[in-house]
C-alpha positions in Angstrom: 116.5 91.1 109.5 116.4 94.1 110.5 114.0 97.3 110.5 115.2 98.8 107.0 113.9 102.5 105.9 114.7 104.8 102.7 113.2 108.3 101.9 114.1 110.8 99.3 115.9 114.1 100.9 112.6 115.9 99.4 110.2 114.0 101.4 112.2 114.4 104.6 112.3 118.1 104.0 108.5 118.2 102.8 107.9 116.0 106.3 109.8 118.8 108.4 107.5 121.2 107.1 104.4 119.0 107.5 104.9 117.8 111.5 101.0 117.3 111.5 101.2 114.7 109.1 102.9 112.3 110.4 101.3 112.5 113.4 98.1 112.3 111.9 98.6 109.0 109.9 100.1 107.2 112.5 97.2 108.1 114.2 95.0 107.2 111.3 96.7 103.7 111.0 96.5 103.0 114.3 92.6 103.6 114.6 91.9 102.4 111.5 89.8 105.2 110.5 88.1 105.5 107.2 89.1 109.0 107.1 90.6 111.8 109.0 90.5 115.4 108.3 93.1 118.1 109.7 94.1 121.3 109.7 96.0 121.5 106.3 95.1 118.0 105.1 93.5 114.8 104.7 93.8 110.5 105.0 91.4 108.5 103.6 91.7 104.8 103.5 90.9 103.7 99.9 91.7 99.9 100.1 90.5 97.6 101.7 86.6 98.5 101.9 85.9 96.1 104.7 87.1 92.9 105.7 90.9 91.7 105.7 93.5 91.8 102.9 97.3 91.6 102.6 97.6 95.3 102.1 95.9 98.4 102.8 96.5 101.8 100.8 95.5 105.1 101.9 95.7 108.9 99.7 96.9 111.4 102.2 96.6 115.0 100.7 98.8 117.8 102.6 100.5 121.3 101.5 99.0 120.9 97.7 100.7 117.6 97.2 98.9 114.0 97.5 100.2 110.3 98.4 99.4 107.0 97.7 100.5 104.9 100.7 100.4 100.9 100.4 101.2 99.0 103.5 102.1 95.1 102.9 102.1 92.4 105.4 102.8 88.6 105.0 104.6 89.7 101.4 107.3 87.8 99.5 111.0 88.4 99.7 111.9 91.9 97.9 107.9 92.9 97.5 108.7 95.1 101.0 108.2 98.9 100.9 111.9 99.3 101.5 113.0 97.3 98.4 109.7 98.1 96.5 111.6 102.3 97.1 114.9 100.9 96.0 113.6 99.0 92.9 111.8 102.5 91.9 114.6 104.7 92.4 116.9 102.4 90.1 114.6 102.1 87.3 114.1 105.8 87.2 118.0 105.9 86.0 117.1 103.9 83.1 115.8 105.8 80.0 112.8 103.7 78.9 110.7 105.5 76.1 106.8 105.3 76.7 107.2 104.4 79.9 107.2 106.8 83.1 108.1 105.7 86.5 105.9 106.6 89.3 107.7 109.1 91.8 108.5 107.0 95.5 109.2 109.0 98.3 109.4 106.8 101.4 110.0 102.8 101.5 109.8 100.9 105.4 110.4 97.2 106.0 109.4 96.3 110.0 111.7 92.6 109.6 109.3 91.2 107.5 105.8 91.6 109.2 104.6 94.9 107.7 105.9 97.2 105.5 105.0 100.8 104.0 105.9 103.0 100.5 104.8 106.5 99.6 104.5 107.0 96.1 103.0 110.4 94.1 99.3 109.9 94.1 98.6 109.4 90.2 95.4 107.4 88.5 96.2 104.1 87.7 94.0 102.3 85.1 94.2 99.1 86.9 92.9 100.4 90.2 89.4 100.1 88.8 90.1 96.2 87.4 91.0 95.7 90.8 88.4 96.9 92.4 85.9 95.1 90.1 87.8 91.7 91.2 86.8 92.8 94.7 83.2 93.5 94.2 83.2 90.1 92.0 84.7 88.3 94.7 86.7 85.9 92.4 89.8 86.9 93.9 89.3 89.1 97.2 87.2 86.4 100.0 86.2 87.7 102.8 
């Protein structure tokens, strides 16, 4: 299985206009920093707070935009960032009254080892439920 990468032309242009963003995200990712501020933006790890999990997530702010970045590891087939990106792009073409599909900008899969998905940062009601489950240790034991 080869590495797979997909992105929107808008996001490619955005990254070109904010070259420091990519470098700072990689720095925060590799150092496992909880937060990092830089000229024109910030990166904050929002999941997991401690311990290990099958995924990590960050809130990235730069140039007046906010993104949600999710890393998945040890995922099932078709649940990697690249596949999710393609599926979200397909969903945007289907008319579904009352359903809004989040804007997806970037998807990456590193041969099934790890994957990244970049979305617009929106508040999802499920986030509180996930945090409650984590706090209760019901589904996320250390």
